[in-house]
N, C-alpha and C positions, 0 to 999 in steps of 0.2 A: 504496501498499500502505499510505502515510501516512496515511491515514483507518482504516484498520482492522487496529488493534496484534493482533489477536488472528488474524490471517490473516500476517501476516509473524511470531509467535510457530509460528504451526503448520507453518511453510516451513521455518523455522528448527530445530526440534524433528523435523520429518519427513530434515532433513540431516544431522541430528547420528547417524541412525536406520538413513541411509544407511553412513553412517562407519562405525559400529560394526558393520554386516554386514557389508564386506567385508574391515573386521578380523576377524570370527570365521573368516570363508567362508578366509582368506589364513592365518591365524594357527589358529585356532581348532577347522578342523576338521579337523589335521594332529592331532590331542592335545595339540600345543606350548603356553607358554604365551609372552606376547611377551618377549623378549630386555629387558634395561635399555640404558640409552643407546649408543649404539655411540658407539665412540672412535677417535682417530687411530691406527694402527698395529696395533688387534685385529685380529688371522687370524679369519677368518669363512667357513663355508661355505654357498656358495648352494644354494639352494631354491625351486622356484618350481610349488608343487599344481595350480597349473590345466596350465601346458605342460608341464611336465617337465625345461623348457630353458628358462636364464634372457636374456634381452635386455642385450648392453651397448654405450650410448650413447657416443657421442661428445660428447653436451653433454647437461646434469644435469633440461633442463625438454622436452625434446623428442626422441621415440621411432620416426621416419618413418624411411625405410628406407635414406634416405640420409646417418641417422646412427647407424644399428645398424653397428658395429665390427666382432664377433663375439656368435657364440651357444654356449652352455655348457650344459657338461647339465649336471641337480643333482648336486650335492657337487662341488663343484668350488671350493679351497679359495684365499680372496683374503685382500688383507688392504685394511684400510680405507687411504685415503693423505690423503682431504680429504670433511668431509661439509657439504652444502648444504642451507641451508633458505629456504622463501617458506610465506608466511603467504597461504593461499590462500582464506579466508574468517576473520571475525573467530572470534580463538583458535583455529585452525587450522591447522597448520604443515604443509606439504609435508616429508620429508627425503628424498634423497638420495645416495648413496655413492658418491664417487669409490677403486673399487678397483685393484687392480692384481694379476695373475694370474700363476701359474707353471706353466709349461711345456705350453702356451706362454705366454709373457706378454702379455699384454694389459690396455691401463690407460683406464677407461674408467668412464662411470657406469651406477647399477644402484638402483630403487626399494629403500625401506628393507622392505620386508616381503618381498622376493628375500634374504635375509640373518635375517630370523626377527624381527626390528623391529616395532614394534605402530604401526599405521596412523595412528592414533590419539596424534595431539600436540597438548595446547591450546594450550601457551602454549612461547614462545621461551626460552633459559636468558640 
């Protein structure tokens, strides 16, 4: 790709378009706007428009069957315990939230979009 910078730019542009579309589908279709940055201690309502349930993982980076510790219904309240960020592409940050639910108590990780936060984060704070 080094010989064809226009191809590299096209791939980068398409990647950003796909990430934007995911953000629209997970947040925009529900009619809501992405919430501001998540904060530790904040109480959130879990919601996955596509599944109607939210999968909680014991790891911030994987959602394999052996990592799923719970599946909760949309509308479940949780408190943010920790925030995990990882750069997945230049200036593209993946955000996962460690949450704690009540009754029953679960402690694990969810995707930021399952709490209404934007999937597009261009840089770390």
